C-alpha positions as CSV (number, residue, x, y, z in Angstrom):
1,M,-3.3,1.7,6.1
2,K,-6.7,2.4,7.7
3,L,-8.0,0.0,10.3
4,E,-11.8,-0.6,10.1
5,H,-14.3,-2.9,11.9
6,I,-17.3,-3.7,9.7
7,R,-20.5,-5.3,11.0
8,I,-22.1,-7.8,8.6
9,E,-25.7,-9.1,8.5
10,G,-26.6,-12.6,7.5
11,M,-23.5,-14.5,8.6
12,T,-24.4,-17.7,10.6
13,C,-21.6,-20.2,10.2
14,N,-18.0,-21.0,9.3
15,H,-18.9,-21.3,5.6
16,C,-20.1,-17.7,5.8
17,I,-16.7,-16.7,7.3
18,M,-14.9,-18.5,4.5
19,A,-17.1,-16.9,1.8
20,V,-16.3,-13.4,3.1
21,R,-12.6,-14.2,3.4
22,K,-12.5,-15.4,-0.2
23,E,-14.2,-12.3,-1.6
24,L,-12.2,-9.8,0.4
25,A,-9.0,-11.6,-0.6
26,T,-9.8,-10.5,-4.2
27,V,-9.7,-6.8,-3.3
28,E,-6.1,-5.5,-3.8
29,G,-5.0,-3.3,-1.0
30,V,-7.1,-5.1,1.7
31,Q,-5.4,-6.9,4.6
32,L,-7.7,-9.1,6.7
33,E,-7.0,-9.0,10.4
34,D,-10.0,-11.1,11.7
35,V,-13.2,-12.5,10.2
36,R,-15.9,-13.7,12.6
37,I,-19.6,-14.4,12.3
38,G,-21.2,-11.0,12.0
39,S,-18.0,-8.9,11.5
40,V,-14.7,-8.4,9.9
41,L,-11.6,-6.4,11.0
42,L,-9.4,-5.3,8.2
43,R,-6.8,-2.7,7.0
44,Y,-6.9,-1.1,3.7
45,E,-4.9,1.4,1.7
46,E,-7.1,4.5,1.6
47,G,-5.7,5.9,-1.7
48,K,-6.1,2.5,-3.4
49,V,-9.3,1.1,-2.0
50,N,-12.5,2.8,-1.2
51,P,-15.2,1.5,1.2
52,G,-17.5,0.8,-1.7
53,D,-15.0,-1.8,-3.0
54,I,-15.1,-3.6,0.3
55,D,-18.9,-3.4,0.5
56,R,-19.2,-4.9,-3.0
57,A,-16.9,-7.8,-2.1
58,I,-19.0,-8.6,1.1
59,E,-22.2,-8.4,-1.0
60,A,-20.7,-10.7,-3.6
61,A,-20.3,-13.2,-0.8
62,G,-24.0,-12.9,-0.1
63,F,-24.1,-10.6,2.9
64,H,-24.9,-7.0,3.8
65,V,-22.8,-4.4,5.5
66,S,-24.7,-3.1,8.5
67,G,-22.2,-0.6,10.0
68,R,-18.6,0.6,10.3
69,E,-16.5,1.5,13.3
């Protein structure tokens, strides 16, 4: 599994954290490590999940991916 840190714009509170957690939980093959205001640390199965799937889940929660590490 690939470990990735994703920066997210627009998160300001615990409700934002829960919204991102909820949407990412729907992406099969993604394992959340940590979600904080402005970022998420996760692992995903590279052959099963692509970064676009993760981005779409974050956008569905109402936020924007601003970078990856």
